[in-house]
C-alpha positions in Angstrom: -9.7 7.4 -26.4 -11.9 8.2 -29.3 -10.1 8.9 -32.6 -11.0 12.5 -33.5 -8.2 13.2 -36.0 -10.7 13.4 -38.9 -12.2 16.4 -37.1 -8.8 18.0 -36.2 -7.9 19.0 -39.7 -4.6 20.5 -38.8 -2.2 17.5 -38.5 0.2 19.6 -36.5 -2.3 19.6 -33.6 -2.7 15.8 -33.4 0.0 15.6 -30.7 -2.2 17.9 -28.5 -4.9 15.3 -28.4 -5.1 13.9 -24.8 -7.4 12.8 -22.1 -9.8 15.0 -20.2 -7.9 14.2 -17.0 -4.6 15.5 -18.3 -6.2 18.7 -19.6 -8.0 19.2 -16.2 -4.6 18.9 -14.4 -3.5 22.1 -16.1 -6.2 24.1 -14.2 -4.9 25.5 -11.0 -6.7 26.9 -7.9 -7.9 30.5 -8.2 -7.7 30.5 -12.0 -10.3 32.4 -14.1 -11.7 29.7 -16.4 -13.9 30.8 -19.3 -16.0 28.3 -21.2 -18.2 28.1 -24.2 -21.9 27.6 -23.7 -25.2 29.4 -23.7 -28.5 28.1 -22.3 -27.1 24.6 -21.8 -25.9 24.5 -25.4 -22.4 24.1 -26.7 -20.7 23.9 -23.3 -17.7 21.7 -22.5 -18.5 18.5 -20.6 -15.5 16.1 -20.4 -12.9 18.5 -18.9 -15.3 20.0 -16.3 -16.2 16.5 -15.2 -12.6 15.5 -14.9 -11.9 18.8 -13.0 -14.8 18.1 -10.6 -13.3 14.6 -9.9 -10.0 16.2 -9.1 -11.7 18.8 -6.8 -13.5 16.0 -5.0 -10.2 14.4 -4.0 -8.3 17.6 -3.4 -10.7 20.5 -2.8 -10.0 23.9 -4.5 -12.0 26.5 -6.3 -11.9 28.4 -9.6 -13.7 31.4 -11.0 -16.1 30.3 -13.8 -17.2 32.6 -16.7 -19.5 31.4 -19.5 -21.8 32.9 -22.2 -24.9 32.1 -20.2 -26.0 29.0 -18.3 -24.1 25.7 -18.6 -25.4 22.2 -18.4 -25.1 19.7 -15.5 -21.6 18.5 -16.6 -20.4 22.1 -16.0 -22.3 24.1 -13.5 -23.8 21.3 -11.5 -20.7 19.1 -11.4 -18.5 21.9 -10.2 -21.1 23.2 -7.7 -21.6 19.7 -6.2 -17.9 19.7 -5.2 -18.0 23.3 -4.0 -15.5 24.1 -6.8 -16.7 27.5 -7.8 -15.7 30.7 -6.0 -17.2 33.2 -8.4 -19.6 32.7 -11.3 -20.7 35.0 -14.0 -22.8 36.1 -15.9 -25.9 33.8 -15.8 -26.9 30.4 -14.4 -30.0 28.2 -14.2 -28.8 25.2 -12.2 -30.7 24.4 -9.0 -27.6 23.3 -7.0 -25.5 26.2 -8.2 -28.4 28.6 -7.4 -28.5 27.1 -3.9 -24.8 27.7 -3.5 -25.2 31.3 -4.5 -28.1 32.0 -2.2 -26.3 30.4 0.7 -23.3 32.7 0.2 -20.9 29.9 -0.9 -20.5 31.1 -4.5 -20.2 34.8 -5.4 -22.4 35.6 -8.4 -22.0 38.5 -10.7 -25.4 39.1 -12.5 -24.6 40.8 -15.8 -26.1 42.0 -19.0 -25.1 39.4 -21.5 -24.3 41.9 -24.2 -21.6 43.5 -21.9 -19.5 40.5 -20.8 -17.2 40.3 -23.8 -16.3 44.0 -23.8 -15.7 44.0 -20.1 -13.5 41.0 -20.5 -11.5 42.5 -23.4 -11.0 45.8 -21.6 -9.7 44.1 -18.5 -12.5 45.0 -16.0 -13.0 41.3 -15.0 -9.4 40.3 -14.8 -7.4 38.1 -17.1 -8.6 34.8 -18.5 -6.2 32.0 -17.6 -7.8 29.2 -19.5 -10.6 29.0 -22.1 -12.4 25.6 -22.6 -14.3 25.6 -25.8 -16.5 22.9 -27.3 -16.1 22.4 -31.0 -17.3 20.2 -33.7 -14.0 20.5 -35.6 -10.7 22.5 -36.0 -9.8 23.8 -39.4 -6.6 23.4 -41.3 -5.5 26.8 -40.0 -6.2 25.8 -36.4 -9.4 27.9 -36.1 -12.3 26.5 -34.0 -15.7 25.6 -35.4 -18.2 25.8 -32.5 -21.1 23.4 -31.9 -24.5 24.7 -30.8 -23.6 28.1 -29.4 -21.2 30.9 -30.0 -21.9 33.0 -26.8 -18.7 34.7 -25.6 -16.4 32.0 -27.0 -14.6 34.1 -29.6 -13.7 36.8 -27.0 -12.6 34.2 -24.5 -10.3 32.5 -27.0 -8.9 35.9 -28.0 -8.2 36.9 -24.4 -7.2 33.6 -22.8 -3.6 32.6 -22.1 -4.3 29.0 -22.9 -7.1 27.3 -24.9 -8.4 23.7 -24.3 -10.7 22.4 -27.1 -13.2 19.7 -26.6 -14.2 18.0 -29.9 -17.7 16.8 -29.5 -18.4 13.9 -31.9 -22.2 14.0 -31.1 -22.4 17.4 -32.8 -22.9 17.0 -36.5 -20.0 18.3 -38.6 -22.7 19.9 -40.8 -22.9 22.6 -38.2 -19.9 24.1 -40.0 -21.2 27.2 -41.8 -24.0 28.1 -39.4 -21.8 30.5 -37.4 -21.0 34.1 -38.2 -18.2 35.3 -35.8 -17.7 39.0 -35.7 -15.9 40.8 -32.9 -16.2 44.6 -32.8 -13.4 46.9 -32.0 -13.5 48.5 -28.5 -13.8 52.2 -27.9 -12.4 54.6 -29.1 -11.9 52.5 -32.3 -15.4 51.0 -32.6 -17.1 51.1 -36.0 -20.8 50.5 -36.8 -21.8 46.9 -36.8 -22.8 46.4 -40.5 -26.0 44.4 -39.9 -29.2 45.9 -41.4 -31.2 42.6 -41.8 -31.3 39.5 -39.6 -29.7 37.3 -42.3 -26.7 39.6 -42.9 -23.3 37.8 -42.6 -20.6 40.1 -41.4 -17.9 37.8 -40.0 -16.2 34.4 -40.5 -17.7 30.9 -39.9 -15.2 30.0 -37.2 -13.5 31.3 -34.1 -10.1 32.6 -35.0 -7.4 31.0 -32.8 -3.6 31.1 -33.0 -2.4 27.5 -33.1 0.1 28.1 -30.3 -2.7 28.9 -27.9 -4.2 25.4 -28.1 -2.5 23.3 -25.4 -4.9 20.3 -25.2 -7.6 18.8 -27.4 -9.9 16.2 -25.9 -12.7 14.0 -27.3 -16.2 13.8 -25.9 -19.5 12.4 -27.2 -22.0 13.7 -24.7 -25.0 15.6 -26.0 -26.3 19.0 -24.7 -28.6 18.6 -21.7 -31.3 20.9 -22.8 -34.7 20.5 -21.1 -37.6 18.6 -22.6 -40.3 20.8 -24.2 -43.3 21.2 -22.0 -46.7 21.6 -23.8 -48.1 25.1 -23.4 -50.6 25.3 -20.5 -53.8 27.3 -20.7 -52.2 30.4 -19.3 -49.4 30.3 -22.0 -52.0 29.7 -24.7 -54.0 32.7 -23.6 -51.0 35.0 -23.4 -50.0 34.0 -26.9 -53.5 34.9 -28.1 -53.1 38.3 -26.5 -49.9 38.8 -28.3 -51.6 38.2 -31.7 -54.4 40.6 -30.7 -51.8 43.2 -29.8 -49.8 42.8 -33.0 -53.0 42.9 -35.2 -53.9 46.1 -33.4 -50.5 47.6 -34.2 -50.8 46.7 -37.9 -54.3 48.3 -38.1 -52.8 51.4 -36.5 -50.1 51.6 -39.1 -47.3 51.1 -36.5 -46.3 47.7 -37.8 -45.9 46.1 -41.3 -48.0 43.1 -42.0 -45.0 40.7 -41.9 -44.1 42.3 -38.6 -40.6 43.4 -37.4 -37.9 40.9 -36.3 -39.1 38.9 -33.3 -37.1 38.2 -30.1 -38.4 35.7 -27.6 -36.7 34.7 -24.3 -36.2 31.2 -23.1 -39.1 29.2 -21.7 -42.6 27.8 -22.3 -44.4 31.1 -22.7 -42.0 32.4 -25.3 -41.9 29.1 -27.1 -45.7 29.0 -27.0 -45.9 32.5 -28.5 -43.6 31.5 -31.3 -45.3 28.2 -31.9 -48.6 30.0 -32.1 -47.5 31.9 -35.2 -47.7 28.6 -37.0 -51.4 28.7 -37.1 -51.7 32.5 -37.3 -52.2 34.6 -40.4 -48.6 36.0 -40.1 -46.0 35.0 -42.7 -42.6 36.1 -44.0 -41.4 36.3 -40.4 -37.8 37.1 -39.3 -36.2 36.5 -35.8 -33.3 38.4 -34.2 -32.9 36.8 -30.8 -30.6 34.9 -28.4 -31.9 31.3 -28.4 -33.3 29.2 -31.2 -35.9 26.8 -29.8 -38.3 24.2 -31.2 -40.9 26.7 -32.2 -38.7 28.1 -34.9 -38.4 24.6 -36.5 -42.2 24.6 -36.6 -42.2 27.9 -38.3 -39.6 26.9 -40.9 -41.6 23.7 -41.7 -44.8 25.7 -42.0 -43.1 28.1 -44.4 -43.7 31.0 -42.0 -40.1 31.8 -41.0 -37.7 33.3 -43.5 -34.7 33.6 -41.2 -33.6 33.4 -37.5 -30.5 34.9 -36.1 -29.3 33.9 -32.6 -26.3 33.0 -30.5 -27.4 29.5 -29.4 -29.3 26.5 -30.9 -31.1 25.2 -27.8 -34.0 23.0 -28.8 -35.4 20.1 -26.6 -33.7 16.7 -27.1 -36.4 15.7 -29.5 -36.0 19.1 -31.3 -32.3 18.5 -31.6 -32.8 15.1 -33.2 -35.2 16.7 -35.6 -32.5 19.3 -36.5 -29.9 16.5 -37.0 -32.1 14.8 -39.5 -32.7 18.0 -41.5 -29.5 19.9 -40.9 -28.9 21.2 -44.4 -32.5 22.4 -44.8 -32.7 24.2 -41.4 -29.2 25.7 -41.8 -30.5 27.8 -44.7 -32.7 29.7 -42.3 -30.4 29.9 -39.2 -27.4 31.8 -38.1 -25.4 31.8 -34.8 -23.4 34.9 -33.7 -21.4 36.1 -30.7 -23.8 37.2 -27.9 -22.5 40.7 -27.9 -23.8 40.9 -31.5 -27.1 39.0 -31.0 -27.8 41.3 -28.0 -26.3 44.5 -29.4 -28.2 47.6 -28.6 -27.1 49.2 -31.9 -28.4 46.3 -34.0 -31.6 45.7 -32.0 -32.6 49.4 -32.3 -31.7 49.5 -36.0 -33.8 46.4 -36.8 -36.8 47.5 -34.7 -37.1 44.3 -32.8 -40.3 43.1 -31.1 -39.0 41.8 -27.7 -41.0 39.2 -25.7 -39.6 38.2 -22.3 -40.9 36.9 -19.0 -41.0 38.3 -15.5 -41.3 36.9 -12.0 -43.4 39.9 -11.0 -44.5 43.3 -12.3 -45.6 46.2 -10.1 -48.5 48.4 -10.7 -46.4 51.1 -12.3 -44.8 48.7 -14.8 -41.4 48.0 -13.1 -40.3 44.4 -13.7 -38.5 41.9 -11.5 -37.2 39.0 -13.6 -34.4 37.8 -11.3 -35.1 37.7 -7.6 -37.6 35.9 -5.4 -38.9 38.3 -2.6 -36.0 40.6 -3.5 -33.2 38.5 -2.0 -32.8 35.1 -3.6 -31.5 35.0 -7.2 -33.3 32.8 -9.7 -31.2 32.8 -12.9 -30.1 36.3 -13.6 -31.0 39.2 -15.9 -29.7 37.5 -19.0 -30.5 39.3 -22.2 -33.9 40.6 -21.3 -32.7 44.2 -20.5 -30.5 44.2 -23.6 -33.7 43.9 -25.7 -36.2 45.6 -23.4 -34.3 49.0 -23.4 -33.6 49.0 -27.1 -36.5 47.3 -28.9 -39.2 48.9 -31.0 -41.8 47.2 -28.9 -41.1 45.6 -25.5 -43.5 43.1 -24.1 -43.2 41.3 -20.7 -45.2 38.2 -19.9 -46.1 36.9 -16.5 -49.0 34.7 -15.3 -51.2 36.8 -13.0 -50.7 34.3 -10.2 -48.2 31.7 -9.1 -47.9 28.9 -6.5 -51.4 27.6 -7.2 -52.9 31.0 -6.8 -51.2 31.9 -3.5 -49.0 34.6 -5.0 -50.0 37.6 -7.1 -47.5 38.3 -9.9 -48.9 41.9 -10.1 -47.8 43.6 -6.9 -47.8 47.1 -5.4 -44.0 47.4 -5.6 -41.5 45.0 -7.0 -39.1 43.6 -4.3 -36.3 44.0 -6.9 -36.3 45.9 -10.2 -34.1 45.0 -13.1 -36.2 46.4 -16.0 -37.7 49.8 -15.1 -41.0 51.1 -16.2 -39.2 53.4 -18.7 -38.4 50.3 -20.8 -41.6 48.4 -20.5 -44.2 49.0 -23.2 -46.7 46.2 -22.7 -47.5 43.7 -19.9 -49.4 40.6 -20.8 -50.9 38.0 -18.4 -53.5 35.4 -19.1 -56.0 38.0 -17.9 -55.3 40.5 -20.6 -53.1 43.3 -22.1 -51.8 46.4 -20.4 -50.5 48.8 -23.0 -48.4 51.3 -21.0 -47.1 53.4 -23.8 -47.8 57.1 -23.3 -49.4 56.7 -19.9 -48.5 58.5 -16.7 -47.7 56.3 -13.7 -51.1 56.6 -12.1 -52.8 55.6 -15.4 -50.4 52.7 -15.7 -51.5 51.5 -12.3 -55.1 51.6 -13.3 -54.7 49.6 -16.5 -52.4 47.1 -15.0 -54.7 46.4 -12.1 -57.8 46.2 -14.2 -56.4 44.3 -17.2 -53.7 42.1 -15.9 -54.2 41.2 -12.2 -56.1 38.1 -11.1 -59.6 38.8 -9.7 -58.6 37.2 -6.4 -56.1 40.0 -5.8 -57.6 42.9 -7.7 -59.4 44.4 -4.8 -56.2 44.4 -2.7 -54.3 46.2 -5.5 -57.1 48.7 -6.0 -57.2 49.5 -2.3 -53.5 49.9 -2.1 -53.3 52.3 -5.1 -56.3 54.4 -4.1 -55.0 54.8 -0.5 -51.5 55.6 -1.8 -52.9 58.1 -4.2 -55.0 59.8 -1.5 -52.4 59.8 1.2 -49.6 61.2 -1.1 -52.0 63.9 -2.4 -51.9 62.4 -5.9 -48.1 62.2 -6.2 -46.5 61.4 -9.5 -45.9 57.7 -8.4 -48.0 57.2 -5.3 -46.5 54.7 -2.8 -47.0 53.9 0.9 -43.6 52.5 1.7 -44.8 51.0 4.9 -47.5 49.0 3.1 -45.8 48.4 -0.3 -44.5 45.0 0.6 -47.2 43.7 2.9 -48.4 41.2 0.3 -44.8 39.8 0.1 -44.5 39.8 3.9 -47.8 37.9 4.3 -46.6 35.3 1.8 -43.3 34.8 3.8 -45.2 34.4 7.0 -48.3 32.4 5.9 -47.5 31.0 2.5 -50.1 33.1 0.7 -50.6 36.7 -0.3 -54.3 36.5 0.3 -55.4 38.5 3.4 -57.0 36.7 6.3 -60.8 36.2 6.0 -62.5 38.8 8.2 -64.8 37.4 10.8 -68.4 38.6 10.6 
């Protein structure tokens, strides 16, 4: 067993240091187990793997709560042994996703900003055990997280028992990068005192009564974040359209030259957009977001980024190594908060955030589906996209115009599932162009989305649907033919393509 006493600075806790197997034995069937972790960063690894081994020999299930997605040692390991009965609030693992879509695991898809409050107020049930990854424990027994904060502070506060994993692969220099602030709950809530992205309002650790900590285990596994994929041509075009839009906003006097704080969701398009700022004429940038990815290191190195606030540090493996080699320099520009603060409607609205997120599909009126394939099978979950979409100064959604090698149109007559309504969507961008929906009626939105954002292969179909719906409904406020609205989706399910059959001459 690795000696971690140098990282457990309270000597009274040394007798709590044990093996992952002993800690996992404490977890009983049916328990609500809440863990650290957000976008495969800062999640526990040793205890979940030991728990999965135990479940493999003697099957049972638990309910698993996290900040957002967990890595393979957590979500995948437990899903492979059918050890999860209920999962919330977000996931990205292929095996767990299959378990959910086969009805084996119940999944509660939640706004990430709301989980902590719902937990504290008892709506989700009590937390039996919290498993938190840390890089150290302070002299007072408080927990210094690793690469994410997520919901960890609330989980520690609410749990009956806390298990701490000291991860020795996490640099101890992470201490000081966190700002842990927990708001009071109604009716005692006060304003969150953040007026700039770099404002510190909390403490650099997770408060934890010493008596709550039952076990401490050692681990040296690194976060399993995905490798960075080079932006494809579509992502590059979409990032160019973003810059075109932002320059237009500056010229119109609606945006300062140094812009407003940026938020970008996880993924290649968002990372491409951020990376594109490196070679742009924008500078003095700030970020108020959930996830800090590789592109932000590029901006810091280029002298373009003043400060980035998030809840998780989630770069690629190469990006993480880059961070390790320059921790002290990057730390000056970065801050990690609880996710209910990084995703707070109050703070997002006050700062005037520019939100950039991705969609699976967008319908011709601007409704967004970012969670379900053909309306029934969950992909990942809503995550934080709606937290930002409904509260930002400018809300942008990206999607390629087509998917599956051109067999699917991502601009459709009606979304099969809606999680961000047209009321919250300001701009839609595909590689084809920009649809600025602000101030437009539904029928005007349909016209600009079809003409500016749909792929030419599908444009005639979409025009025909809209024109027929407009005519048959006698120019209704939001014209739809419910019998025809999902024919493109039905055709894909039956034939593997949304393209209509070629008419014989």
